[in-house]
PDB file of N, CA, C and O in Angstrom:
ATOM      1  N   SER A   1      99.329  49.201 108.543  1.00  0.00           N
ATOM      2  CA  SER A   1     100.499  49.773 107.783  1.00  0.00           C
ATOM      3  C   SER A   1     100.298  51.242 107.561  1.00  0.00           C
ATOM      4  O   SER A   1     101.197  52.016 107.888  1.00  0.00           O
ATOM      5  N   ASP A   2      99.197  51.676 107.036  1.00  0.00           N
ATOM      6  CA  ASP A   2      99.039  53.098 106.788  1.00  0.00           C
ATOM      7  C   ASP A   2      99.012  53.941 108.039  1.00  0.00           C
ATOM      8  O   ASP A   2      99.516  55.064 108.036  1.00  0.00           O
ATOM      9  N   LEU A   3      98.421  53.414 109.135  1.00  0.00           N
ATOM     10  CA  LEU A   3      98.471  54.065 110.396  1.00  0.00           C
ATOM     11  C   LEU A   3      99.935  54.294 110.932  1.00  0.00           C
ATOM     12  O   LEU A   3     100.324  55.359 111.412  1.00  0.00           O
ATOM     13  N   ALA A   4     100.709  53.137 110.787  1.00  0.00           N
ATOM     14  CA  ALA A   4     102.080  53.222 111.254  1.00  0.00           C
ATOM     15  C   ALA A   4     102.888  54.198 110.360  1.00  0.00           C
ATOM     16  O   ALA A   4     103.761  54.907 110.861  1.00  0.00           O
ATOM     17  N   ARG A   5     102.608  54.234 109.073  1.00  0.00           N
ATOM     18  CA  ARG A   5     103.338  55.039 108.218  1.00  0.00           C
ATOM     19  C   ARG A   5     103.104  56.581 108.419  1.00  0.00           C
ATOM     20  O   ARG A   5     103.989  57.418 108.239  1.00  0.00           O
ATOM     21  N   THR A   6     101.776  56.878 108.825  1.00  0.00           N
ATOM     22  CA  THR A   6     101.455  58.287 108.926  1.00  0.00           C
ATOM     23  C   THR A   6     101.411  58.695 110.440  1.00  0.00           C
ATOM     24  O   THR A   6     101.346  59.895 110.706  1.00  0.00           O
ATOM     25  N   GLY A   7     101.442  57.783 111.432  1.00  0.00           N
ATOM     26  CA  GLY A   7     101.295  58.053 112.751  1.00  0.00           C
ATOM     27  C   GLY A   7     102.522  58.629 113.414  1.00  0.00           C
ATOM     28  O   GLY A   7     103.507  58.993 112.772  1.00  0.00           O
ATOM     29  N   THR A   8     102.417  58.698 114.747  1.00  0.00           N
ATOM     30  CA  THR A   8     103.465  59.325 115.463  1.00  0.00           C
ATOM     31  C   THR A   8     104.656  58.320 115.701  1.00  0.00           C
ATOM     32  O   THR A   8     105.727  58.706 116.169  1.00  0.00           O
ATOM     33  N   GLY A   9     104.425  57.081 115.371  1.00  0.00           N
ATOM     34  CA  GLY A   9     105.510  56.118 115.633  1.00  0.00           C
ATOM     35  C   GLY A   9     105.620  55.624 117.036  1.00  0.00           C
ATOM     36  O   GLY A   9     106.734  55.395 117.508  1.00  0.00           O
ATOM     37  N   SER A  10     104.548  55.451 117.717  1.00  0.00           N
ATOM     38  CA  SER A  10     104.621  55.040 119.094  1.00  0.00           C
ATOM     39  C   SER A  10     105.459  53.720 119.169  1.00  0.00           C
ATOM     40  O   SER A  10     105.241  52.761 118.427  1.00  0.00           O
ATOM     41  N   GLY A  11     106.428  53.749 120.120  1.00  0.00           N
ATOM     42  CA  GLY A  11     107.288  52.643 120.259  1.00  0.00           C
ATOM     43  C   GLY A  11     108.482  52.577 119.395  1.00  0.00           C
ATOM     44  O   GLY A  11     109.301  51.663 119.488  1.00  0.00           O
ATOM     45  N   THR A  12     108.581  53.593 118.518  1.00  0.00           N
ATOM     46  CA  THR A  12     109.801  53.759 117.763  1.00  0.00           C
ATOM     47  C   THR A  12     110.510  55.045 118.037  1.00  0.00           C
ATOM     48  O   THR A  12     109.904  55.982 118.558  1.00  0.00           O
ATOM     49  N   THR A  13     111.841  55.131 117.688  1.00  0.00           N
ATOM     50  CA  THR A  13     112.552  56.218 118.055  1.00  0.00           C
ATOM     51  C   THR A  13     112.849  57.137 116.742  1.00  0.00           C
ATOM     52  O   THR A  13     113.111  58.327 116.917  1.00  0.00           O
ATOM     53  N   THR A  14     112.814  56.661 115.599  1.00  0.00           N
ATOM     54  CA  THR A  14     113.133  57.376 114.336  1.00  0.00           C
ATOM     55  C   THR A  14     112.084  57.215 113.314  1.00  0.00           C
ATOM     56  O   THR A  14     111.318  56.252 113.354  1.00  0.00           O
ATOM     57  N   THR A  15     112.019  58.120 112.402  1.00  0.00           N
ATOM     58  CA  THR A  15     111.158  57.979 111.299  1.00  0.00           C
ATOM     59  C   THR A  15     111.490  56.714 110.454  1.00  0.00           C
ATOM     60  O   THR A  15     110.597  56.062 109.913  1.00  0.00           O
ATOM     61  N   GLY A  16     112.722  56.414 110.367  1.00  0.00           N
ATOM     62  CA  GLY A  16     113.194  55.211 109.624  1.00  0.00           C
ATOM     63  C   GLY A  16     112.584  53.928 110.257  1.00  0.00           C
ATOM     64  O   GLY A  16     112.100  53.035 109.562  1.00  0.00           O
ATOM     65  N   GLN A  17     112.634  53.889 111.587  1.00  0.00           N
ATOM     66  CA  GLN A  17     112.153  52.683 112.280  1.00  0.00           C
ATOM     67  C   GLN A  17     110.551  52.626 112.078  1.00  0.00           C
ATOM     68  O   GLN A  17     109.988  51.561 111.823  1.00  0.00           O
ATOM     69  N   ARG A  18     109.915  53.751 112.198  1.00  0.00           N
ATOM     70  CA  ARG A  18     108.545  53.707 111.924  1.00  0.00           C
ATOM     71  C   ARG A  18     108.175  53.351 110.538  1.00  0.00           C
ATOM     72  O   ARG A  18     107.223  52.586 110.380  1.00  0.00           O
ATOM     73  N   LEU A  19     108.814  53.815 109.516  1.00  0.00           N
ATOM     74  CA  LEU A  19     108.623  53.337 108.189  1.00  0.00           C
ATOM     75  C   LEU A  19     108.992  51.931 107.929  1.00  0.00           C
ATOM     76  O   LEU A  19     108.320  51.300 107.114  1.00  0.00           O
ATOM     77  N   ALA A  20     109.999  51.366 108.537  1.00  0.00           N
ATOM     78  CA  ALA A  20     110.371  49.973 108.486  1.00  0.00           C
ATOM     79  C   ALA A  20     109.249  49.098 109.083  1.00  0.00           C
ATOM     80  O   ALA A  20     108.909  48.040 108.554  1.00  0.00           O
ATOM     81  N   GLN A  21     108.705  49.573 110.180  1.00  0.00           N
ATOM     82  CA  GLN A  21     107.569  48.896 110.840  1.00  0.00           C
ATOM     83  C   GLN A  21     106.379  48.888 109.897  1.00  0.00           C
ATOM     84  O   GLN A  21     105.748  47.844 109.729  1.00  0.00           O
ATOM     85  N   ALA A  22     106.048  50.017 109.273  1.00  0.00           N
ATOM     86  CA  ALA A  22     104.910  50.072 108.346  1.00  0.00           C
ATOM     87  C   ALA A  22     105.195  49.151 107.149  1.00  0.00           C
ATOM     88  O   ALA A  22     104.266  48.478 106.703  1.00  0.00           O
ATOM     89  N   ASP A  23     106.362  49.080 106.625  1.00  0.00           N
ATOM     90  CA  ASP A  23     106.665  48.118 105.497  1.00  0.00           C
ATOM     91  C   ASP A  23     106.394  46.636 105.910  1.00  0.00           C
ATOM     92  O   ASP A  23     105.822  45.832 105.172  1.00  0.00           O
ATOM     93  N   GLU A  24     106.852  46.358 107.141  1.00  0.00           N
ATOM     94  CA  GLU A  24     106.684  44.971 107.687  1.00  0.00           C
ATOM     95  C   GLU A  24     105.191  44.610 107.850  1.00  0.00           C
ATOM     96  O   GLU A  24     104.768  43.505 107.512  1.00  0.00           O
ATOM     97  N   LEU A  25     104.370  45.614 108.401  1.00  0.00           N
ATOM     98  CA  LEU A  25     103.013  45.399 108.560  1.00  0.00           C
ATOM     99  C   LEU A  25     102.312  45.261 107.210  1.00  0.00           C
ATOM    100  O   LEU A  25     101.325  44.527 107.147  1.00  0.00           O
ATOM    101  N   ALA A  26     102.717  45.867 106.192  1.00  0.00           N
ATOM    102  CA  ALA A  26     102.117  45.843 104.857  1.00  0.00           C
ATOM    103  C   ALA A  26     102.068  44.481 104.265  1.00  0.00           C
ATOM    104  O   ALA A  26     101.177  44.184 103.469  1.00  0.00           O
ATOM    105  N   VAL A  27     103.046  43.593 104.643  1.00  0.00           N
ATOM    106  CA  VAL A  27     103.177  42.353 103.997  1.00  0.00           C
ATOM    107  C   VAL A  27     102.697  41.207 104.909  1.00  0.00           C
ATOM    108  O   VAL A  27     102.690  40.065 104.449  1.00  0.00           O
ATOM    109  N   ILE A  28     102.305  41.436 106.145  1.00  0.00           N
ATOM    110  CA  ILE A  28     101.818  40.447 107.025  1.00  0.00           C
ATOM    111  C   ILE A  28     100.388  40.016 106.686  1.00  0.00           C
ATOM    112  O   ILE A  28      99.512  40.863 106.511  1.00  0.00           O
ATOM    113  N   SER A  29     100.141  38.659 106.589  1.00  0.00           N
ATOM    114  CA  SER A  29      98.790  38.214 106.194  1.00  0.00           C
ATOM    115  C   SER A  29      97.840  38.449 107.370  1.00  0.00           C
ATOM    116  O   SER A  29      98.258  38.649 108.510  1.00  0.00           O
ATOM    117  N   HIS A  30      96.585  38.418 107.053  1.00  0.00           N
ATOM    118  CA  HIS A  30      95.572  38.516 108.026  1.00  0.00           C
ATOM    119  C   HIS A  30      95.637  37.316 108.934  1.00  0.00           C
ATOM    120  O   HIS A  30      95.458  37.458 110.143  1.00  0.00           O
ATOM    121  N   GLU A  31      95.895  36.091 108.375  1.00  0.00           N
ATOM    122  CA  GLU A  31      95.967  34.922 109.083  1.00  0.00           C
ATOM    123  C   GLU A  31      97.079  34.947 110.105  1.00  0.00           C
ATOM    124  O   GLU A  31      96.890  34.476 111.227  1.00  0.00           O
ATOM    125  N   HIS A  32      98.243  35.486 109.747  1.00  0.00           N
ATOM    126  CA  HIS A  32      99.408  35.629 110.601  1.00  0.00           C
ATOM    127  C   HIS A  32      99.043  36.578 111.814  1.00  0.00           C
ATOM    128  O   HIS A  32      99.383  36.323 112.969  1.00  0.00           O
ATOM    129  N   ILE A  33      98.331  37.676 111.450  1.00  0.00           N
ATOM    130  CA  ILE A  33      97.922  38.588 112.487  1.00  0.00           C
ATOM    131  C   ILE A  33      97.149  37.953 113.527  1.00  0.00           C
ATOM    132  O   ILE A  33      97.418  38.103 114.719  1.00  0.00           O
ATOM    133  N   LEU A  34      96.116  37.187 113.067  1.00  0.00           N
ATOM    134  CA  LEU A  34      95.150  36.463 113.997  1.00  0.00           C
ATOM    135  C   LEU A  34      95.891  35.402 114.766  1.00  0.00           C
ATOM    136  O   LEU A  34      95.595  35.201 115.944  1.00  0.00           O
ATOM    137  N   ARG A  35      96.813  34.730 114.182  1.00  0.00           N
ATOM    138  CA  ARG A  35      97.467  33.670 114.838  1.00  0.00           C
ATOM    139  C   ARG A  35      98.609  34.119 115.750  1.00  0.00           C
ATOM    140  O   ARG A  35      98.875  33.468 116.760  1.00  0.00           O
ATOM    141  N   GLU A  36      99.301  35.238 115.410  1.00  0.00           N
ATOM    142  CA  GLU A  36     100.520  35.616 116.245  1.00  0.00           C
ATOM    143  C   GLU A  36     100.395  36.961 117.001  1.00  0.00           C
ATOM    144  O   GLU A  36     101.117  37.190 117.972  1.00  0.00           O
ATOM    145  N   ARG A  37      99.505  37.824 116.569  1.00  0.00           N
ATOM    146  CA  ARG A  37      99.529  39.177 117.110  1.00  0.00           C
ATOM    147  C   ARG A  37      98.385  39.606 117.988  1.00  0.00           C
ATOM    148  O   ARG A  37      98.564  40.375 118.933  1.00  0.00           O
ATOM    149  N   VAL A  38      97.150  39.084 117.657  1.00  0.00           N
ATOM    150  CA  VAL A  38      96.003  39.579 118.316  1.00  0.00           C
ATOM    151  C   VAL A  38      95.131  38.427 118.861  1.00  0.00           C
ATOM    152  O   VAL A  38      95.304  37.286 118.432  1.00  0.00           O
ATOM    153  N   VAL A  39      94.287  38.674 119.708  1.00  0.00           N
ATOM    154  CA  VAL A  39      93.182  37.794 120.169  1.00  0.00           C
ATOM    155  C   VAL A  39      91.846  38.460 119.970  1.00  0.00           C
ATOM    156  O   VAL A  39      91.554  39.517 120.530  1.00  0.00           O
ATOM    157  N   VAL A  40      91.006  37.776 119.114  1.00  0.00           N
ATOM    158  CA  VAL A  40      89.703  38.401 118.864  1.00  0.00           C
ATOM    159  C   VAL A  40      88.615  37.365 118.986  1.00  0.00           C
ATOM    160  O   VAL A  40      88.841  36.165 118.830  1.00  0.00           O
ATOM    161  N   GLY A  41      87.375  37.883 119.283  1.00  0.00           N
ATOM    162  CA  GLY A  41      86.190  36.931 119.306  1.00  0.00           C
ATOM    163  C   GLY A  41      85.408  37.234 120.376  1.00  0.00           C
ATOM    164  O   GLY A  41      85.644  38.221 121.072  1.00  0.00           O
ATOM    165  N   GLY A  42      84.380  36.395 120.611  1.00  0.00           N
ATOM    166  CA  GLY A  42      83.431  36.560 121.789  1.00  0.00           C
ATOM    167  C   GLY A  42      84.125  36.152 123.114  1.00  0.00           C
ATOM    168  O   GLY A  42      85.261  35.678 123.130  1.00  0.00           O
ATOM    169  N   PRO A  43      83.434  36.349 124.142  1.00  0.00           N
ATOM    170  CA  PRO A  43      83.991  36.033 125.448  1.00  0.00           C
ATOM    171  C   PRO A  43      84.631  34.687 125.621  1.00  0.00           C
ATOM    172  O   PRO A  43      85.755  34.585 126.112  1.00  0.00           O
ATOM    173  N   GLN A  44      83.914  33.632 125.215  1.00  0.00           N
ATOM    174  CA  GLN A  44      84.348  32.289 125.438  1.00  0.00           C
ATOM    175  C   GLN A  44      85.677  31.942 124.584  1.00  0.00           C
ATOM    176  O   GLN A  44      86.630  31.324 125.057  1.00  0.00           O
ATOM    177  N   SER A  45      85.606  32.412 123.300  1.00  0.00           N
ATOM    178  CA  SER A  45      86.737  32.165 122.458  1.00  0.00           C
ATOM    179  C   SER A  45      88.027  32.937 122.936  1.00  0.00           C
ATOM    180  O   SER A  45      89.167  32.495 122.797  1.00  0.00           O
ATOM    181  N   LEU A  46      87.700  34.168 123.529  1.00  0.00           N
ATOM    182  CA  LEU A  46      88.806  34.920 124.094  1.00  0.00           C
ATOM    183  C   LEU A  46      89.447  34.147 125.378  1.00  0.00           C
ATOM    184  O   LEU A  46      90.664  34.089 125.554  1.00  0.00           O
ATOM    185  N   VAL A  47      88.617  33.639 126.137  1.00  0.00           N
ATOM    186  CA  VAL A  47      89.092  32.936 127.400  1.00  0.00           C
ATOM    187  C   VAL A  47      89.912  31.712 126.897  1.00  0.00           C
ATOM    188  O   VAL A  47      91.036  31.485 127.344  1.00  0.00           O
ATOM    189  N   THR A  48      89.316  30.926 125.949  1.00  0.00           N
ATOM    190  CA  THR A  48      89.950  29.761 125.391  1.00  0.00           C
ATOM    191  C   THR A  48      91.365  30.132 124.884  1.00  0.00           C
ATOM    192  O   THR A  48      92.376  29.593 125.336  1.00  0.00           O
ATOM    193  N   ARG A  49      91.383  31.031 123.970  1.00  0.00           N
ATOM    194  CA  ARG A  49      92.708  31.417 123.338  1.00  0.00           C
ATOM    195  C   ARG A  49      93.687  32.017 124.307  1.00  0.00           C
ATOM    196  O   ARG A  49      94.875  31.708 124.219  1.00  0.00           O
ATOM    197  N   LEU A  50      93.273  32.840 125.209  1.00  0.00           N
ATOM    198  CA  LEU A  50      94.086  33.445 126.224  1.00  0.00           C
ATOM    199  C   LEU A  50      94.696  32.373 127.172  1.00  0.00           C
ATOM    200  O   LEU A  50      95.852  32.460 127.585  1.00  0.00           O
ATOM    201  N   ARG A  51      93.811  31.312 127.506  1.00  0.00           N
ATOM    202  CA  ARG A  51      94.327  30.196 128.326  1.00  0.00           C
ATOM    203  C   ARG A  51      95.475  29.468 127.512  1.00  0.00           C
ATOM    204  O   ARG A  51      96.541  29.160 128.044  1.00  0.00           O
ATOM    205  N   GLU A  52      95.195  29.230 126.260  1.00  0.00           N
ATOM    206  CA  GLU A  52      96.262  28.580 125.424  1.00  0.00           C
ATOM    207  C   GLU A  52      97.578  29.263 125.491  1.00  0.00           C
ATOM    208  O   GLU A  52      98.636  28.681 125.731  1.00  0.00           O
ATOM    209  N   LEU A  53      97.431  30.692 125.236  1.00  0.00           N
ATOM    210  CA  LEU A  53      98.609  31.434 125.277  1.00  0.00           C
ATOM    211  C   LEU A  53      99.340  31.510 126.741  1.00  0.00           C
ATOM    212  O   LEU A  53     100.565  31.574 126.841  1.00  0.00           O
ATOM    213  N   GLN A  54      98.532  31.496 127.767  1.00  0.00           N
ATOM    214  CA  GLN A  54      99.062  31.554 129.135  1.00  0.00           C
ATOM    215  C   GLN A  54      99.892  30.229 129.240  1.00  0.00           C
ATOM    216  O   GLN A  54     101.017  30.302 129.734  1.00  0.00           O
ATOM    217  N   SER A  55      99.433  29.083 128.830  1.00  0.00           N
ATOM    218  CA  SER A  55     100.053  27.852 129.007  1.00  0.00           C
ATOM    219  C   SER A  55     101.346  27.717 128.095  1.00  0.00           C
ATOM    220  O   SER A  55     102.380  27.220 128.541  1.00  0.00           O
ATOM    221  N   GLN A  56     101.234  28.180 126.811  1.00  0.00           N
ATOM    222  CA  GLN A  56     102.304  28.104 125.945  1.00  0.00           C
ATOM    223  C   GLN A  56     103.526  29.104 126.316  1.00  0.00           C
ATOM    224  O   GLN A  56     104.707  28.759 126.285  1.00  0.00           O
ATOM    225  N   LEU A  57     103.115  30.253 126.632  1.00  0.00           N
ATOM    226  CA  LEU A  57     104.055  31.330 126.792  1.00  0.00           C
ATOM    227  C   LEU A  57     104.338  31.723 128.243  1.00  0.00           C
ATOM    228  O   LEU A  57     105.168  32.590 128.517  1.00  0.00           O
ATOM    229  N   HIS A  58     103.606  31.043 129.200  1.00  0.00           N
ATOM    230  CA  HIS A  58     103.818  31.322 130.618  1.00  0.00           C
ATOM    231  C   HIS A  58     103.473  32.770 130.949  1.00  0.00           C
ATOM    232  O   HIS A  58     104.191  33.425 131.705  1.00  0.00           O
ATOM    233  N   LEU A  59     102.405  33.256 130.401  1.00  0.00           N
ATOM    234  CA  LEU A  59     102.076  34.646 130.644  1.00  0.00           C
ATOM    235  C   LEU A  59     101.389  34.841 132.047  1.00  0.00           C
ATOM    236  O   LEU A  59     100.676  33.981 132.562  1.00  0.00           O
ATOM    237  N   ASP A  60     101.659  35.981 132.574  1.00  0.00           N
ATOM    238  CA  ASP A  60     100.943  36.294 133.805  1.00  0.00           C
ATOM    239  C   ASP A  60     100.217  37.501 133.685  1.00  0.00           C
ATOM    240  O   ASP A  60      99.784  38.026 134.711  1.00  0.00           O
ATOM    241  N   GLY A  61     100.000  38.077 132.447  1.00  0.00           N
ATOM    242  CA  GLY A  61      99.144  39.258 132.259  1.00  0.00           C
ATOM    243  C   GLY A  61      98.988  39.469 130.786  1.00  0.00           C
ATOM    244  O   GLY A  61      99.633  38.822 129.961  1.00  0.00           O
ATOM    245  N   ILE A  62      98.103  40.404 130.473  1.00  0.00           N
ATOM    246  CA  ILE A  62      97.869  40.774 129.061  1.00  0.00           C
ATOM    247  C   ILE A  62      97.738  42.285 128.951  1.00  0.00           C
ATOM    248  O   ILE A  62      97.490  42.954 129.954  1.00  0.00           O
ATOM    249  N   ILE A  63      97.896  42.832 127.764  1.00  0.00           N
ATOM    250  CA  ILE A  63      97.745  44.196 127.525  1.00  0.00           C
ATOM    251  C   ILE A  63      96.566  44.276 126.490  1.00  0.00           C
ATOM    252  O   ILE A  63      96.592  43.581 125.474  1.00  0.00           O
ATOM    253  N   ALA A  64      95.639  45.049 126.737  1.00  0.00           N
ATOM    254  CA  ALA A  64      94.492  45.235 125.815  1.00  0.00           C
ATOM    255  C   ALA A  64      94.619  46.634 125.094  1.00  0.00           C
ATOM    256  O   ALA A  64      94.761  47.660 125.759  1.00  0.00           O
ATOM    257  N   GLU A  65      94.567  46.645 123.776  1.00  0.00           N
ATOM    258  CA  GLU A  65      94.442  47.855 123.076  1.00  0.00           C
ATOM    259  C   GLU A  65      93.139  47.914 122.355  1.00  0.00           C
ATOM    260  O   GLU A  65      93.068  47.493 121.201  1.00  0.00           O
ATOM    261  N   PRO A  66      92.160  48.384 122.936  1.00  0.00           N
ATOM    262  CA  PRO A  66      90.750  48.289 122.387  1.00  0.00           C
ATOM    263  C   PRO A  66      90.547  49.061 121.178  1.00  0.00           C
ATOM    264  O   PRO A  66      89.621  48.756 120.427  1.00  0.00           O
ATOM    265  N   ASN A  67      91.359  50.080 120.901  1.00  0.00           N
ATOM    266  CA  ASN A  67      91.159  50.945 119.747  1.00  0.00           C
ATOM    267  C   ASN A  67      92.466  51.558 119.327  1.00  0.00           C
ATOM    268  O   ASN A  67      92.615  52.776 119.419  1.00  0.00           O
ATOM    269  N   PRO A  68      93.458  50.750 118.853  1.00  0.00           N
ATOM    270  CA  PRO A  68      94.782  51.221 118.593  1.00  0.00           C
ATOM    271  C   PRO A  68      94.857  52.238 117.493  1.00  0.00           C
ATOM    272  O   PRO A  68      95.780  53.053 117.502  1.00  0.00           O
ATOM    273  N   GLY A  69      93.877  52.248 116.471  1.00  0.00           N
ATOM    274  CA  GLY A  69      93.938  53.167 115.423  1.00  0.00           C
ATOM    275  C   GLY A  69      92.983  54.314 115.630  1.00  0.00           C
ATOM    276  O   GLY A  69      92.961  55.224 114.801  1.00  0.00           O
ATOM    277  N   GLY A  70      92.209  54.328 116.660  1.00  0.00           N
ATOM    278  CA  GLY A  70      91.316  55.377 117.002  1.00  0.00           C
ATOM    279  C   GLY A  70      90.108  55.462 116.034  1.00  0.00           C
ATOM    280  O   GLY A  70      89.491  56.517 115.890  1.00  0.00           O
ATOM    281  N   ARG A  71      89.792  54.336 115.383  1.00  0.00           N
ATOM    282  CA  ARG A  71      88.708  54.243 114.380  1.00  0.00           C
ATOM    283  C   ARG A  71      87.453  53.651 114.886  1.00  0.00           C
ATOM    284  O   ARG A  71      86.433  53.713 114.199  1.00  0.00           O
ATOM    285  N   ILE A  72      87.463  53.061 116.082  1.00  0.00           N
ATOM    286  CA  ILE A  72      86.325  52.310 116.588  1.00  0.00           C
ATOM    287  C   ILE A  72      85.407  53.334 117.451  1.00  0.00           C
ATOM    288  O   ILE A  72      85.928  54.054 118.303  1.00  0.00           O
ATOM    289  N   PRO A  73      84.184  53.357 117.220  1.00  0.00           N
ATOM    290  CA  PRO A  73      83.324  54.324 117.940  1.00  0.00           C
ATOM    291  C   PRO A  73      83.418  54.124 119.440  1.00  0.00           C
ATOM    292  O   PRO A  73      83.569  52.981 119.872  1.00  0.00           O
ATOM    293  N   LEU A  74      83.340  55.137 120.243  1.00  0.00           N
ATOM    294  CA  LEU A  74      83.527  54.998 121.643  1.00  0.00           C
ATOM    295  C   LEU A  74      82.524  53.959 122.229  1.00  0.00           C
ATOM    296  O   LEU A  74      82.924  53.135 123.051  1.00  0.00           O
ATOM    297  N   ALA A  75      81.295  53.986 121.840  1.00  0.00           N
ATOM    298  CA  ALA A  75      80.388  52.996 122.397  1.00  0.00           C
ATOM    299  C   ALA A  75      80.771  51.514 122.197  1.00  0.00           C
ATOM    300  O   ALA A  75      80.596  50.649 123.055  1.00  0.00           O
ATOM    301  N   SER A  76      81.300  51.312 121.004  1.00  0.00           N
ATOM    302  CA  SER A  76      81.816  49.893 120.662  1.00  0.00           C
ATOM    303  C   SER A  76      82.941  49.594 121.503  1.00  0.00           C
ATOM    304  O   SER A  76      82.995  48.516 122.095  1.00  0.00           O
ATOM    305  N   MET A  77      83.885  50.501 121.610  1.00  0.00           N
ATOM    306  CA  MET A  77      85.094  50.274 122.429  1.00  0.00           C
ATOM    307  C   MET A  77      84.741  50.018 123.927  1.00  0.00           C
ATOM    308  O   MET A  77      85.317  49.153 124.586  1.00  0.00           O
ATOM    309  N   MET A  78      83.748  50.832 124.427  1.00  0.00           N
ATOM    310  CA  MET A  78      83.496  50.624 125.779  1.00  0.00           C
ATOM    311  C   MET A  78      82.767  49.256 125.942  1.00  0.00           C
ATOM    312  O   MET A  78      82.958  48.611 126.973  1.00  0.00           O
ATOM    313  N   ARG A  79      81.962  48.798 124.991  1.00  0.00           N
ATOM    314  CA  ARG A  79      81.329  47.587 125.177  1.00  0.00           C
ATOM    315  C   ARG A  79      82.397  46.424 125.169  1.00  0.00           C
ATOM    316  O   ARG A  79      82.278  45.452 125.915  1.00  0.00           O
ATOM    317  N   SER A  80      83.308  46.555 124.404  1.00  0.00           N
ATOM    318  CA  SER A  80      84.459  45.534 124.312  1.00  0.00           C
ATOM    319  C   SER A  80      85.245  45.476 125.682  1.00  0.00           C
ATOM    320  O   SER A  80      85.630  44.405 126.153  1.00  0.00           O
ATOM    321  N   LEU A  81      85.461  46.711 126.294  1.00  0.00           N
ATOM    322  CA  LEU A  81      86.138  46.795 127.551  1.00  0.00           C
ATOM    323  C   LEU A  81      85.270  46.133 128.648  1.00  0.00           C
ATOM    324  O   LEU A  81      85.740  45.378 129.499  1.00  0.00           O
ATOM    325  N   ARG A  82      84.021  46.463 128.561  1.00  0.00           N
ATOM    326  CA  ARG A  82      83.097  45.853 129.596  1.00  0.00           C
ATOM    327  C   ARG A  82      83.050  44.355 129.531  1.00  0.00           C
ATOM    328  O   ARG A  82      83.030  43.700 130.573  1.00  0.00           O
ATOM    329  N   ILE A  83      83.030  43.759 128.293  1.00  0.00           N
ATOM    330  CA  ILE A  83      83.114  42.338 128.160  1.00  0.00           C
ATOM    331  C   ILE A  83      84.334  41.741 128.610  1.00  0.00           C
ATOM    332  O   ILE A  83      84.333  40.656 129.191  1.00  0.00           O
ATOM    333  N   LEU A  84      85.437  42.430 128.358  1.00  0.00           N
ATOM    334  CA  LEU A  84      86.768  41.943 128.841  1.00  0.00           C
ATOM    335  C   LEU A  84      86.814  42.001 130.367  1.00  0.00           C
ATOM    336  O   LEU A  84      87.281  41.062 131.011  1.00  0.00           O
ATOM    337  N   ALA A  85      86.373  43.003 130.894  1.00  0.00           N
ATOM    338  CA  ALA A  85      86.438  43.151 132.406  1.00  0.00           C
ATOM    339  C   ALA A  85      85.356  42.255 133.141  1.00  0.00           C
ATOM    340  O   ALA A  85      85.628  41.750 134.230  1.00  0.00           O
ATOM    341  N   GLU A  86      84.190  42.073 132.565  1.00  0.00           N
ATOM    342  CA  GLU A  86      83.242  41.349 133.266  1.00  0.00           C
ATOM    343  C   GLU A  86      83.106  39.848 132.940  1.00  0.00           C
ATOM    344  O   GLU A  86      82.701  39.061 133.796  1.00  0.00           O
ATOM    345  N   ASP A  87      83.438  39.467 131.727  1.00  0.00           N
ATOM    346  CA  ASP A  87      83.314  38.095 131.313  1.00  0.00           C
ATOM    347  C   ASP A  87      84.688  37.350 131.103  1.00  0.00           C
ATOM    348  O   ASP A  87      84.803  36.178 131.461  1.00  0.00           O
ATOM    349  N   VAL A  88      85.709  38.027 130.530  1.00  0.00           N
ATOM    350  CA  VAL A  88      86.904  37.389 130.141  1.00  0.00           C
ATOM    351  C   VAL A  88      87.835  37.356 131.381  1.00  0.00           C
ATOM    352  O   VAL A  88      88.224  36.274 131.821  1.00  0.00           O
ATOM    353  N   ALA A  89      88.179  38.480 131.923  1.00  0.00           N
ATOM    354  CA  ALA A  89      89.181  38.557 133.036  1.00  0.00           C
ATOM    355  C   ALA A  89      88.790  37.672 134.249  1.00  0.00           C
ATOM    356  O   ALA A  89      89.661  36.978 134.774  1.00  0.00           O
ATOM    357  N   PRO A  90      87.581  37.665 134.691  1.00  0.00           N
ATOM    358  CA  PRO A  90      87.236  36.773 135.864  1.00  0.00           C
ATOM    359  C   PRO A  90      87.496  35.306 135.588  1.00  0.00           C
ATOM    360  O   PRO A  90      87.875  34.531 136.467  1.00  0.00           O
ATOM    361  N   ALA A  91      87.267  34.943 134.274  1.00  0.00           N
ATOM    362  CA  ALA A  91      87.399  33.497 133.882  1.00  0.00           C
ATOM    363  C   ALA A  91      88.824  33.189 133.885  1.00  0.00           C
ATOM    364  O   ALA A  91      89.144  32.007 134.009  1.00  0.00           O
ATOM    365  N   LEU A  92      89.754  34.109 133.762  1.00  0.00           N
ATOM    366  CA  LEU A  92      91.218  33.706 133.668  1.00  0.00           C
ATOM    367  C   LEU A  92      91.891  33.723 135.025  1.00  0.00           C
ATOM    368  O   LEU A  92      93.058  33.363 135.178  1.00  0.00           O
ATOM    369  N   ARG A  93      91.150  34.133 135.954  1.00  0.00           N
ATOM    370  CA  ARG A  93      91.821  34.074 137.433  1.00  0.00           C
ATOM    371  C   ARG A  93      91.858  32.777 137.979  1.00  0.00           C
ATOM    372  O   ARG A  93      92.341  32.591 139.096  1.00  0.00           O
TER     373      ARG A  93
END
């Protein structure tokens, strides 16, 4: 919420839209985010959850945002991308 409130508003066209998005994010529970907005975990749990989503939503691709707020150290972000590329993506093909 704080990042959306002070950020550039990527994906929005007006300050009002960006602030409305920040207000919405401020009241979403952690459980809701994990259930509806993100996929997190180790390689096998990612594969399992992404397969569930592929089946439920008929997905043919995903978008990864490994560091949306810019607060994750580069080495950690690169490790996550390596795991995604080497362990998760091949298992989904």
